[in-house]
C-alpha positions as CSV (number, residue, x, y, z in Angstrom):
1,X,-0.1,-0.2,0.0
2,X,1.3,3.2,-0.8
3,X,-0.1,6.6,-0.5
4,X,0.5,10.1,-2.5
5,X,1.4,13.3,-0.4
6,X,-2.4,14.0,0.6
7,X,-2.8,17.8,-0.2
8,X,-5.8,19.8,-0.4
9,X,-5.9,22.1,-3.5
10,X,-8.5,25.1,-4.4
11,X,-8.6,25.7,-8.1
12,X,-9.9,28.7,-9.9
13,X,-13.2,27.6,-9.3
14,X,-13.2,27.3,-5.8
15,X,-13.5,23.5,-6.0
16,X,-11.6,22.0,-3.2
17,X,-9.8,18.5,-4.3
18,X,-7.8,15.6,-2.8
19,X,-5.8,13.6,-4.5
20,X,-4.0,10.1,-3.5
21,X,-2.6,7.2,-5.0
22,X,-3.3,3.4,-3.7
23,X,-1.4,0.1,-4.3
24,X,-4.1,-2.7,-3.6
25,X,-4.2,-6.6,-4.8
26,X,-7.3,-5.7,-7.0
27,X,-5.1,-3.4,-8.8
28,X,-3.3,0.5,-8.5
29,X,-6.3,3.4,-7.8
30,X,-5.8,7.1,-8.1
31,X,-8.6,8.4,-5.6
32,X,-10.1,12.3,-6.3
33,X,-12.5,13.7,-4.1
34,X,-14.1,17.0,-4.9
35,X,-16.7,19.3,-3.8
36,X,-19.4,20.4,-6.8
37,X,-20.9,23.8,-6.2
38,X,-23.7,22.8,-9.2
39,X,-24.8,19.6,-7.3
40,X,-23.7,20.6,-3.5
41,X,-22.3,17.0,-2.9
42,X,-18.9,15.3,-2.3
43,X,-18.0,13.5,-5.4
44,X,-15.4,10.8,-5.4
45,X,-13.8,9.3,-8.4
46,X,-11.6,6.2,-8.7
47,X,-9.4,6.0,-11.7
48,X,-8.0,2.9,-13.1
49,X,-5.4,2.7,-15.7
50,X,-6.3,6.2,-16.5
51,X,-9.8,5.6,-16.7
52,X,-12.8,6.7,-13.8
53,X,-14.0,3.3,-13.0
54,X,-16.2,4.4,-9.5
55,X,-18.0,7.1,-9.0
56,X,-19.2,7.6,-5.2
57,X,-21.3,10.8,-4.2
58,X,-21.9,12.0,-0.8
59,X,-23.7,15.2,1.2
60,X,-21.3,16.8,3.2
61,X,-22.9,17.5,6.8
62,X,-21.5,21.3,7.4
63,X,-23.7,21.2,10.9
64,X,-20.8,19.7,12.6
65,X,-17.6,20.2,10.8
66,X,-16.9,22.7,7.8
67,X,-16.6,22.0,3.9
68,X,-13.1,21.3,3.9
69,X,-13.3,19.0,7.0
70,X,-16.3,16.8,5.3
71,X,-14.0,16.6,1.8
72,X,-11.4,15.2,4.1
73,X,-13.6,12.9,6.0
74,X,-14.8,11.3,2.7
75,X,-11.4,11.1,0.9
76,X,-9.9,9.2,4.1
77,X,-13.0,7.0,4.6
78,X,-12.8,5.6,1.0
79,X,-8.6,5.7,1.1
80,X,-8.7,3.6,4.4
81,X,-11.0,1.3,3.0
82,X,-9.5,0.5,0.1
83,X,-6.4,0.2,1.7
84,X,-7.5,-2.9,3.5
85,X,-8.4,-4.8,0.5
86,X,-5.9,-7.7,0.9
87,X,-7.0,-10.4,-1.7
88,X,-7.3,-10.0,-5.7
89,X,-11.2,-9.1,-6.5
90,X,-13.5,-8.0,-9.1
91,X,-14.0,-4.3,-9.9
92,X,-17.4,-4.8,-9.1
93,X,-16.5,-6.3,-5.6
94,X,-14.2,-2.9,-4.9
95,X,-17.6,-0.7,-6.2
96,X,-19.7,-2.9,-3.8
97,X,-17.2,-2.3,-1.0
98,X,-17.0,1.0,-1.6
99,X,-20.5,2.0,-2.4
100,X,-23.4,-1.0,-1.3
101,X,-25.8,0.7,1.6
102,X,-28.9,0.1,2.6
103,X,-29.4,3.9,3.1
104,X,-31.3,2.8,6.6
105,X,-30.4,4.5,10.1
106,X,-30.1,0.9,12.2
107,X,-29.6,-1.4,9.7
108,X,-26.2,-1.6,7.7
109,X,-24.9,-4.3,5.0
110,X,-21.7,-6.2,6.6
111,X,-19.5,-4.3,3.7
112,X,-20.2,-0.5,5.0
113,X,-19.7,-1.6,9.0
114,X,-16.1,-0.7,8.7
115,X,-16.7,2.9,8.1
116,X,-19.4,2.7,10.9
117,X,-17.7,4.4,14.2
118,X,-20.2,3.2,16.7
119,X,-19.6,-0.8,14.8
120,X,-16.3,-1.5,17.3
121,X,-17.6,-4.8,18.7
122,X,-17.7,-6.0,15.6
123,X,-14.7,-4.0,13.8
124,X,-12.8,-6.8,13.4
125,X,-15.6,-8.7,10.8
126,X,-15.7,-5.4,8.9
127,X,-11.9,-5.6,8.6
128,X,-12.7,-8.7,7.5
129,X,-15.3,-8.2,4.9
130,X,-13.6,-4.9,3.8
131,X,-10.1,-7.3,3.2
132,X,-11.9,-8.6,0.2
133,X,-12.0,-12.4,1.6
134,X,-15.2,-14.3,1.0
135,X,-17.9,-14.0,3.7
136,X,-21.3,-15.2,3.2
137,X,-23.9,-12.0,2.5
138,X,-25.1,-10.2,5.5
139,X,-26.4,-7.3,7.5
140,X,-25.4,-5.9,10.8
141,X,-28.5,-4.8,12.9
142,X,-27.9,-2.1,16.0
143,X,-30.1,-1.8,18.8
144,X,-32.8,0.8,18.6
145,X,-33.9,-0.6,14.6
146,X,-37.5,-0.2,14.4
147,X,-39.2,-3.4,13.1
148,X,-39.7,-1.7,9.4
149,X,-36.3,-1.1,9.7
150,X,-35.3,-5.1,10.2
151,X,-37.9,-6.0,7.2
152,X,-36.5,-3.7,4.9
153,X,-33.2,-4.7,5.6
154,X,-34.3,-8.4,5.1
155,X,-35.9,-7.7,2.0
156,X,-32.7,-6.4,0.6
157,X,-30.5,-8.7,2.3
158,X,-32.6,-11.5,0.3
159,X,-32.5,-9.2,-2.9
160,X,-28.8,-9.5,-2.7
161,X,-28.1,-12.8,-1.9
162,X,-30.9,-14.6,-3.3
163,X,-30.4,-17.3,-0.1
164,X,-33.5,-18.8,1.6
165,X,-31.7,-19.9,4.8
166,X,-30.3,-17.3,7.3
167,X,-28.3,-16.8,10.6
168,X,-28.7,-14.4,13.2
169,X,-25.8,-14.2,16.2
170,X,-24.8,-11.7,18.7
171,X,-22.0,-8.9,17.4
172,X,-19.9,-9.6,20.7
173,X,-18.2,-13.0,20.5
174,X,-18.0,-14.1,24.4
175,X,-21.0,-16.0,25.3
176,X,-22.3,-15.5,21.7
177,X,-25.5,-16.9,20.5
178,X,-26.5,-18.0,17.6
179,X,-30.0,-18.4,16.1
180,X,-30.0,-21.2,12.9
181,X,-32.0,-21.7,9.8
182,X,-33.8,-18.8,9.5
183,X,-36.3,-18.9,6.5
184,X,-39.1,-16.3,7.3
185,X,-39.4,-12.6,8.2
186,X,-41.2,-13.3,11.3
187,X,-38.5,-15.7,12.9
188,X,-36.0,-13.1,11.9
189,X,-37.7,-10.3,13.5
190,X,-38.0,-12.4,16.6
191,X,-34.3,-13.4,16.8
192,X,-33.3,-10.0,16.0
193,X,-35.4,-8.2,18.6
194,X,-34.4,-10.8,21.4
195,X,-30.7,-9.7,20.6
196,X,-30.9,-5.9,20.0
197,X,-33.5,-5.5,22.9
198,X,-33.0,-8.5,25.6
199,X,-29.5,-8.8,25.4
200,X,-28.8,-5.3,24.2
201,X,-26.4,-6.1,21.5
202,X,-25.9,-5.9,17.6
203,X,-26.9,-8.6,15.5
204,X,-25.1,-9.8,12.6
205,X,-27.5,-11.5,10.2
206,X,-26.1,-13.7,7.3
207,X,-26.6,-16.3,4.5
208,X,-26.4,-19.5,5.7
209,X,-24.2,-21.9,4.1
210,X,-25.3,-25.6,3.4
211,X,-21.3,-26.5,4.2
212,X,-19.8,-29.3,2.4
213,X,-17.0,-29.3,5.2
214,X,-16.2,-26.4,7.8
215,X,-13.5,-25.8,10.8
216,X,-11.3,-23.0,12.0
217,X,-7.8,-21.9,11.6
218,X,-5.1,-20.2,12.7
219,X,-3.0,-18.0,10.7
220,X,0.1,-18.6,12.2
221,X,1.0,-21.0,15.4
222,X,0.7,-18.6,18.4
223,X,2.3,-20.5,21.0
224,X,5.4,-22.0,19.1
225,X,6.4,-19.5,16.7
226,X,6.3,-22.1,14.3
227,X,6.0,-20.4,10.7
228,X,3.1,-22.7,9.6
229,X,-1.0,-22.2,9.6
230,X,-2.9,-24.4,11.3
231,X,-6.4,-25.6,10.0
232,X,-9.1,-28.3,11.5
233,X,-11.8,-29.5,10.0
234,X,-14.6,-31.9,9.5
235,X,-17.6,-32.7,7.3
236,X,-21.2,-30.9,7.0
237,X,-21.7,-27.6,9.6
238,X,-19.5,-29.0,12.9
239,X,-16.9,-26.3,13.1
240,X,-19.5,-23.8,11.3
241,X,-21.3,-24.0,14.6
242,X,-18.7,-24.7,16.9
243,X,-19.8,-28.1,17.2
244,X,-17.6,-31.6,18.2
245,X,-13.9,-30.7,18.3
246,X,-13.1,-34.1,19.2
247,X,-13.1,-35.6,15.8
248,X,-11.5,-32.8,13.3
249,X,-8.7,-33.6,10.5
250,X,-5.9,-31.4,11.2
251,X,-3.5,-29.5,8.9
252,X,-0.3,-27.3,9.1
253,X,0.9,-25.7,5.7
254,X,4.6,-23.8,5.5
255,X,3.8,-20.1,5.4
256,X,6.6,-19.4,2.9
257,X,6.6,-22.6,0.6
258,X,3.0,-23.2,0.2
259,X,4.0,-26.6,-1.2
260,X,1.6,-29.5,-1.6
261,X,4.2,-32.2,-0.4
262,X,4.9,-30.0,2.7
263,X,1.3,-30.3,4.2
264,X,1.6,-32.5,6.8
265,X,-1.8,-33.9,8.1
266,X,-3.7,-36.1,10.5
267,X,-6.5,-37.2,9.1
268,X,-8.9,-38.9,11.7
269,X,-12.3,-40.9,11.9
270,X,-15.5,-38.7,11.9
271,X,-18.1,-40.0,12.8
272,X,-21.1,-37.6,12.2
273,X,-21.9,-34.7,10.2
274,X,-24.4,-31.7,10.5
275,X,-26.5,-30.7,7.3
276,X,-29.3,-28.6,6.2
277,X,-32.3,-31.1,4.9
278,X,-33.3,-29.9,1.4
279,X,-36.9,-30.2,2.3
280,X,-37.5,-28.7,5.7
281,X,-34.2,-26.8,6.1
282,X,-33.5,-28.1,9.6
283,X,-30.6,-29.0,10.8
284,X,-29.8,-32.9,10.8
285,X,-27.6,-35.2,12.3
286,X,-26.4,-38.2,10.8
287,X,-23.4,-40.6,10.5
288,X,-20.7,-40.5,8.3
289,X,-20.6,-44.0,5.8
290,X,-17.5,-45.4,6.2
291,X,-16.0,-44.5,2.6
292,X,-16.1,-41.3,3.8
293,X,-15.6,-41.3,7.9
294,X,-11.1,-41.4,7.1
295,X,-11.6,-39.2,4.0
296,X,-9.4,-35.9,4.2
297,X,-12.5,-33.4,4.7
298,X,-10.7,-30.7,3.0
299,X,-8.3,-31.1,-0.4
300,X,-5.0,-30.0,-0.6
301,X,-6.4,-27.4,-2.6
302,X,-8.5,-26.2,-0.5
303,X,-6.0,-26.1,2.3
304,X,-3.6,-23.7,0.6
305,X,-6.4,-21.4,-0.4
306,X,-7.5,-21.1,3.0
307,X,-4.3,-20.6,4.2
308,X,-3.5,-18.2,1.3
309,X,-6.6,-16.1,2.4
310,X,-5.3,-16.4,6.1
311,X,-2.3,-14.8,5.3
312,X,-3.5,-12.0,3.1
313,X,-6.2,-10.9,6.0
314,X,-3.9,-11.1,8.9
315,X,-1.9,-8.2,7.4
316,X,-4.3,-5.6,8.4
317,X,-4.6,-7.2,12.1
318,X,-0.6,-7.4,12.1
319,X,-0.8,-10.6,14.6
320,X,-1.8,-13.9,14.4
321,X,-5.7,-14.3,13.6
322,X,-8.5,-17.2,14.1
323,X,-10.6,-17.5,11.4
324,X,-13.4,-19.7,11.2
325,X,-14.6,-20.8,7.9
326,X,-17.5,-22.9,5.5
327,X,-16.9,-25.0,2.2
328,X,-20.4,-25.1,0.5
329,X,-21.3,-28.2,-1.4
330,X,-20.2,-26.4,-4.9
331,X,-16.7,-25.8,-3.3
332,X,-16.4,-22.5,-2.4
333,X,-14.8,-21.0,0.7
334,X,-16.7,-18.7,3.0
335,X,-15.3,-17.1,6.0
336,X,-17.8,-16.3,8.7
337,X,-15.8,-14.9,11.8
338,X,-13.0,-13.5,12.4
339,X,-10.5,-12.9,16.0
340,X,-6.6,-11.5,16.4
341,X,-5.7,-14.2,18.6
342,X,-5.0,-13.2,22.5
343,X,-4.5,-15.3,25.6
344,X,-8.4,-16.5,25.6
345,X,-7.4,-17.6,21.9
346,X,-4.3,-19.2,23.1
347,X,-5.7,-20.9,26.2
348,X,-8.5,-22.5,23.8
349,X,-5.6,-23.4,21.5
350,X,-3.6,-24.8,23.8
351,X,-6.6,-27.2,24.7
352,X,-7.8,-28.3,21.2
353,X,-5.0,-28.4,19.0
354,X,-2.7,-31.6,19.0
355,X,0.7,-31.4,18.2
356,X,1.6,-33.3,15.0
357,X,5.1,-33.7,15.5
358,X,6.2,-34.8,19.2
359,X,9.4,-33.5,20.7
360,X,11.7,-36.5,21.3
361,X,12.3,-37.0,25.0
362,X,16.0,-38.2,26.2
363,X,15.9,-38.6,29.9
364,X,19.2,-37.2,30.7
365,X,17.4,-34.8,33.5
366,X,17.5,-30.7,31.5
367,X,13.8,-29.7,32.1
368,X,12.4,-26.4,30.2
369,X,10.3,-24.5,32.7
370,X,8.0,-21.5,31.5
371,X,8.6,-18.0,33.0
372,X,5.5,-16.2,33.9
373,X,5.6,-12.4,34.4
374,X,2.0,-11.5,34.3
375,X,-1.1,-12.2,35.9
376,X,-2.7,-13.2,32.6
377,X,0.4,-15.2,31.0
378,X,0.0,-17.3,34.5
379,X,-3.4,-18.4,34.0
380,X,-2.3,-20.1,30.7
381,X,1.1,-21.6,31.0
382,X,-0.4,-24.8,32.8
383,X,-1.4,-26.1,29.5
384,X,1.8,-25.2,28.0
385,X,4.1,-28.5,26.8
386,X,6.7,-27.4,29.8
387,X,7.8,-29.0,33.0
388,X,7.1,-27.0,35.1
389,X,6.4,-23.0,35.8
390,X,8.7,-20.3,36.9
391,X,6.2,-17.7,38.8
392,X,8.2,-14.2,38.3
393,X,5.4,-11.9,39.0
394,X,5.3,-8.5,41.0
395,X,3.1,-5.2,41.1
396,X,-0.2,-7.1,41.7
397,X,-2.0,-7.4,45.3
398,X,-1.7,-10.0,47.7
399,X,-5.4,-11.6,47.1
400,X,-5.0,-11.6,43.2
401,X,-1.6,-13.2,43.5
402,X,-2.6,-16.1,45.8
403,X,-5.6,-16.3,43.8
404,X,-3.7,-17.1,40.6
405,X,-0.8,-19.1,42.6
406,X,-3.3,-21.6,43.7
407,X,-5.1,-22.1,40.2
408,X,-1.8,-22.3,38.3
409,X,-0.4,-24.8,40.7
410,X,-3.9,-26.6,40.9
411,X,-3.9,-27.2,37.5
412,X,-0.2,-27.7,36.9
413,X,0.4,-30.2,39.5
414,X,1.8,-32.4,39.8
415,X,4.5,-30.2,37.9
416,X,6.6,-28.0,40.0
417,X,5.6,-24.1,40.1
418,X,8.7,-22.2,41.6
419,X,8.0,-18.8,43.2
420,X,10.4,-16.0,42.7
421,X,10.4,-14.5,46.5
422,X,11.6,-11.2,47.4
423,X,9.3,-10.4,50.1
424,X,7.9,-11.7,53.5
425,X,3.9,-11.4,51.8
426,X,5.1,-13.7,48.9
427,X,6.5,-16.0,50.9
428,X,3.8,-16.2,53.1
429,X,1.4,-17.0,50.3
430,X,3.9,-19.7,49.1
431,X,3.5,-21.2,53.0
432,X,-0.5,-21.0,52.7
433,X,-0.6,-22.5,49.2
434,X,1.7,-25.4,50.7
435,X,-0.4,-26.0,53.6
436,X,-3.1,-26.6,51.2
437,X,-1.9,-29.7,49.5
438,X,0.0,-27.6,46.9
439,X,3.5,-29.4,47.5
440,X,4.9,-28.4,43.8
441,X,4.8,-25.3,45.1
442,X,8.9,-24.2,45.7
443,X,10.5,-21.2,46.4
444,X,13.5,-19.2,44.4
445,X,15.1,-16.3,46.2
446,X,18.1,-14.1,47.1
447,X,20.1,-15.0,49.8
448,X,19.1,-12.4,52.1
449,X,15.4,-13.6,52.2
450,X,14.9,-16.4,55.0
451,X,13.5,-19.7,53.5
452,X,12.0,-22.1,56.1
453,X,13.8,-25.4,55.9
454,X,10.4,-27.6,55.1
455,X,10.1,-25.6,52.0
456,X,11.6,-26.6,48.8
457,X,14.1,-23.6,47.7
458,X,17.0,-22.2,45.2
459,X,19.0,-19.5,46.1
460,X,20.5,-17.3,43.6
461,X,24.3,-17.2,43.1
462,X,26.4,-15.4,41.0
463,X,26.0,-16.2,37.1
464,X,29.2,-17.1,35.2
465,X,27.4,-16.1,32.1
466,X,26.7,-13.0,30.6
467,X,22.7,-12.8,30.8
468,X,20.2,-14.4,33.1
469,X,20.4,-15.6,36.9
470,X,21.5,-18.5,38.4
471,X,19.9,-20.6,41.7
472,X,20.7,-23.5,43.5
473,X,19.2,-25.8,45.9
474,X,18.2,-29.4,47.1
475,X,16.6,-30.6,43.6
476,X,19.5,-29.4,41.4
477,X,20.7,-25.8,39.7
478,X,18.2,-23.6,37.8
479,X,18.8,-21.0,35.0
480,X,16.4,-18.1,34.8
481,X,16.8,-16.1,31.0
482,X,14.7,-13.5,32.2
483,X,13.9,-10.6,29.7
484,X,16.4,-11.8,27.5
485,X,15.2,-14.4,24.8
486,X,17.5,-17.8,24.4
487,X,16.7,-18.7,20.9
488,X,19.4,-17.0,19.3
489,X,21.8,-17.9,21.8
490,X,22.2,-21.7,20.9
491,X,25.6,-21.5,22.4
492,X,24.3,-20.8,25.7
493,X,21.7,-23.5,25.7
494,X,24.3,-26.0,24.8
495,X,26.4,-24.7,27.6
496,X,23.7,-24.8,29.9
497,X,23.1,-28.8,29.2
498,X,27.0,-28.9,29.2
499,X,27.0,-27.4,33.0
500,X,24.5,-30.2,34.6
501,X,21.7,-27.4,34.7
502,X,18.8,-29.2,35.5
503,X,16.4,-26.8,35.0
504,X,16.1,-23.9,32.8
505,X,13.1,-21.2,32.8
506,X,12.4,-19.6,29.4
507,X,9.7,-17.0,27.8
508,X,6.4,-19.0,27.2
509,X,7.0,-18.4,23.5
510,X,10.5,-20.5,23.4
511,X,9.4,-23.7,25.0
512,X,8.6,-25.7,22.0
513,X,12.1,-24.4,20.1
514,X,14.3,-24.4,23.6
515,X,12.4,-28.4,23.7
516,X,14.1,-28.9,20.4
517,X,17.4,-27.7,21.2
518,X,17.6,-29.7,24.6
519,X,16.5,-33.0,23.0
520,X,18.9,-32.4,20.0
521,X,21.8,-31.9,22.4
522,X,21.0,-34.5,24.9
523,X,20.9,-37.2,22.0
524,X,24.2,-36.0,21.2
525,X,25.5,-36.3,24.1
526,X,24.0,-39.8,24.6
527,X,25.5,-40.6,21.2
528,X,28.8,-39.0,22.3
529,X,28.6,-41.5,25.6
530,X,27.9,-44.5,23.3
531,X,30.6,-44.3,21.0
532,X,32.7,-43.9,24.1
533,X,31.5,-47.2,25.4
534,X,31.8,-48.9,22.2
535,X,35.4,-47.7,22.2
536,X,36.2,-49.2,25.8
537,X,34.4,-52.6,24.9
538,X,36.3,-52.9,22.3
539,X,40.1,-52.0,24.3
540,X,38.3,-54.8,26.7
């Protein structure tokens, strides 16, 4: 995306003009916005290859702003929406994304919600639509909409999509409520009014796709940092309505090469399939035939198509995203939801995503701990593939600290939870946790802190290394990387293993990588020992 210098011009006739160049996957556009005295309207023209291809008219609102501000607002809104397009789309779709409007105060097409300031709670979905990714046709109904507006919006949606079945869901993802298989205006009104009046939430009404396959994907692995797209899917609308997550096919796609032979697959037996009855429109459940039960629910081409779409949309979020998708019976892909991956999504991923490649384990004693530096991170660490947790949290009151420590100790048990103790209040919390039966809670502290002899502890010592902290105790030696990432320093990791460290505490994002390095180094050391033994045996 490249912008030209935004400038305000006034020509001889007094017509104000703004001009910007925007590069998109759909083409390179020149955007020109002017005020026309004859029509008293703000006109925006989009030029492509020297030709005017799209014309957009807006009435200025001079009650809240002067004319220059209105021209600038209209121009910047169009430029911003145009710059969000991340996938190649037709010129007709570009025009639809910029101009499609219901003309209603409280009901909008999903294409226009990205430009509505009060749509913050569904802004992520608006960005998904503006990116050009395929989504089911839909409208957004805001609280305060009248029955007449809902009715008018419904008929506009039917006219646009040509669909007969729809779903209505809440705009907020937390505790989302969804109404399925809506075929009549009366049923739609009841569902929407319940959402906007009783729940006081925004309603999203969209075409219901009769899915052949469905599921969800992550644009990158947020846990291990692996450069892969993670996809899970099944037959029917199982993933579409957040159904059974236990029997899903799993795929990993290399983000850089997108080569068919690099797709890693785990195809599982799928037992049931949810679908829409063609006659009644009801959702039915049926057993999957033996010939399809072990078939991949996505073809290699569909896996790569979904992955490429995800990477394109991800650019508008600047972080890993989760996308829910459906594949229609005609083979078309649609995205039904999006969210940036945060703590809650990581926790969900840790619970649901299976590991396709288990890290080899060589039992020579080195254990990798995850370091928790804040409360939210601590609550997710027990689900990581780590050998324990190093609790290094400060700046929170004792009540919150104690609650999180007990939660972590319980979910991590019997894995050790080592608490960095720098003050008496923290030590008292550790004692209370151990009195409640959490014997996996240990301490690490400086020599100035007096730890009772009945509490397993590590004492801080001077470190021979440039970075990190070293602790020693009855259970062995502990190295804490602190604010420094260990992954770029392979020689230090190897030195820690060779020096006989029993525990290494690192940043949570480095867990998988460090475990692989430890396993690789342990294997190398074991092979070295085996060679020495063979040589000794030959001498004997």
